[in-house]
N, C-alpha and C positions, 0 to 999 in steps of 0.2 A: 496875568490877568486877563489885562488889560485888551494887548494883543487879539489874546484867543477871544473874545466877547467881540472885538471887533472882524478879525478872521469868519468869527461862526457868522458874523447879521452879515459880511459882503456876499459869501455862499448861498446864505439865505434869500438875500437882494437880487442875485445872480441866479435862482432858481425861478425864481419869483417873478423875473421879469418876461424868462426861457416859455413857463408856459403861459405868462399870458402874450408871447409873441404864436407861439405857437397856438393860441385856440384866435386867437386877432383872425391869419394866415385862413386857417376852417371854416369863420366868420366870411374873406375874404374871398376866395373862394367858391361859396355857396353862389352868396351874392354875385359872383361873375357866372356863375350856371344860371341865377334866377335872372338875370341881363340878358342872356342869351334865348334864352327860353321865353323871352314874348318877344325878343326885338325884328326887326325886318328877316331876318335871316335865315331863324329859326323858318318865321313863314315863309321864305322861298322852297325850305329845305321839307316842309309840311308839299307841296307841288299848289305854290298859289304863284303870283308874278308879280314884278311891280311893272306898273303902265305908268313911260314919264314923257312929256310935253318934249323930240327932238331941238326945238331953238330957246322954249329957257329953263326946260330942264327943271320943272314944279314936275311933282306928279297928278297923274290923273287920277279923281279918285271914282267919279260920275262919269254912265256912259254915254251921257245927257251932253256932259264938258264937251268929246271929239269935233270939232269942228271940221268941214267938209275933205277932204283930203290931206287930212292933217297927218306931222311927219310924227310918230312915239318909235322913241327904246323902249324895248323887254326887257325889264329885266327878269331872271330865272335864280337857281338855284347851281346853273352848271353851265352858269354865262351869258351871254346878252344878245336879241338881238334885235333888229329895224326892221319898218316898213311905214306906209301910208294905211288908214284904215279911213274907213269910210263915216259916216254921221253914225251914234250911238243911239240906239233904243232904249228906254226908259224898262223896267221890268212890269210885269203884268201886276 
C-alpha cells in the first residue's frame, strides 16, 4: 500500500513538472517573440536603417550630429553600406 502511494505521488509529480515545463516553454517563446518585435532587427525589417559613426561605432541618432565629411556605416535588414555624409540639417 505504501509503495503504491509513493509510486502514485511520483507519477503525479512527474506530470505536474512536465506541465509546468511545457507552460514555461510557451511563456519563454512568447517573450522571445515580443523581444524580437521591439528589437533593432525588427526595426530594420520594417525598412529603417541604423547609422553608425565608422570611427567610434556610436549610433548617430540626429542629423545635426553628423560632422563635415563624417564616415558612417549604415545597417539595413539585408546588409551594410558605408560612406561619407555631409553635415545634417534639423527637420523643420
